[in-house]
N, C-alpha and C positions, 0 to 999 in steps of 0.2 A: 560411449560416453562412462559406465561404468568401468570398463576395461582401461580406458586412459586415466581414471582417478581413483581407481581402488579405492572404492569406499567402506566404511565399516558396515554399516545399514543402508540399506534403501529400500524406500518407500514407496511400495506400489498399491494400484486400486485394483477391486475385482468387484465390480459392478457399483454399489456405492460402500462397499467398506473399505477401509484402510488396511492393507495390510503392511506391518514390517518384514522386511527380509532381514535380520540379522546375519550376518555373513562373516564376523569374528564378536568375540566376545571384549578385546583388547584391542586399542587400537596398535596401527603397524605405524603410523602418523605423527609426525611432529608438527606441532602447530603453534602458529605465532602465538604468543599471549595476548596481544590487541585483538586477533580474528574473532568477532561475534558472528557473523555472516557471510556463506557464500552465496552468491544468486546466481544463477544461470543468465548469458546474454539470450539474445534472442534468436543469435548465429545469422543474422541478415548479412554479415560481410562475410561467411566461411562458416564454417562449423559452431555452434555453441561453444561457448568459454564461461569459467566460473568467475566472478570476481568477488574481491574479498574486501571487504567492509570492516571497520572496526563499529564498538559500540558508541564510541563517540560523532562517528560521522553519519551512523544512522541518527541520532538526537541530532545533530545538526542539521540535517538533510528535513527532519519531522520539525523542526523549529522553525527555521526558513518558509517553510510550504505555509505553517501555521499562518505567519507572520505577515506574510504576500498575500494572502486570500481572506486575513483579517477572520481565522477559525475562531466559533465561542462554542461553547457548552452546547446551544442548543441549536448547532448545525446538526445534520445528518448526510451522509454517505453511503451511497452504495456501492458494495464491490462486486462490480460485474468484472472487472480486469482482473485476470488469474494472478491468485497472491504468491505463487513462485516466478512473476515479475516484480524489478522491482518499483517499480511505477504502480502497481497493484497494492504493492506494499506500503508502499509511500501515503498512499491512501489512509490505510489503516493506521499507520505511525503517526502521521501529523492529527488525524481528529482523535484518535487515542488520547494523545499529547493533551491537548484541551479538554478532557471531558466530553467530547462531542459524541453521537450516535453513530452506529453502522448500520445498515440493511445488508445483512448476507445473504444476497443475491447469486443467482445462477443468470445466466444470459438468456434464456430463455424462459425465464420467470417473468410471465407479465404482470400479476401482481406485485413482486417486488418493487417494480418502477411507478406503479400506481401508489404505492406504500409511501415511495419516496416522494415522489411530486407533492403529495399531497402535504409530506411532514414539511419539504420545503418551502412550500407557498404560505404554510403556517411560520416559516421561522425564519425568511427573507427580509432584512431589514428593508426601511423605505431610504431611499436617498440621504434623507436628512440624519441617518444614523449612522453614514459610514462612519470613518473614522478620516483621520486628517489627509491622506493619501487621495485628492479628489482629480479628478481630471478639469478640463478648463469650461464644463458644463454643471461641473459643480459635484458630479456621480464617479463614485470607485469603478474603474475601469475594471477592475476583477472580479466584480460582483453585480454591474448592470448588465442583468438576463431581462429582466421582467419586458 
């Protein structure tokens, strides 16, 4: 991937330490002015590819998720998905957009799951508190997890 895209900086990890590898001081690349983020795909259909995203598209995605899930400042999400994936990053973006909280977790960190579950139980609304997008039973399908 490095040979194919020739990045100016490569971020590596060494144990728990993040090590930036600056390959050149000045870029050789001409970037589109709307480019805000490059996200790697999973590579499930072959080799991974980079997807170009504008700031407007990242904002629109976070807003759409926050609206669909009725996210509120009292909500908390666990970041167990890698932030290098757009799915993991969209959890962060949508929750920060509404002023919600994040539990920065590693997948094998059971304490983080326990903390998140306790926070979720304390902040989850009752069905009568749900906004107007209610199913036939009067519950919100995106929040009816209890």
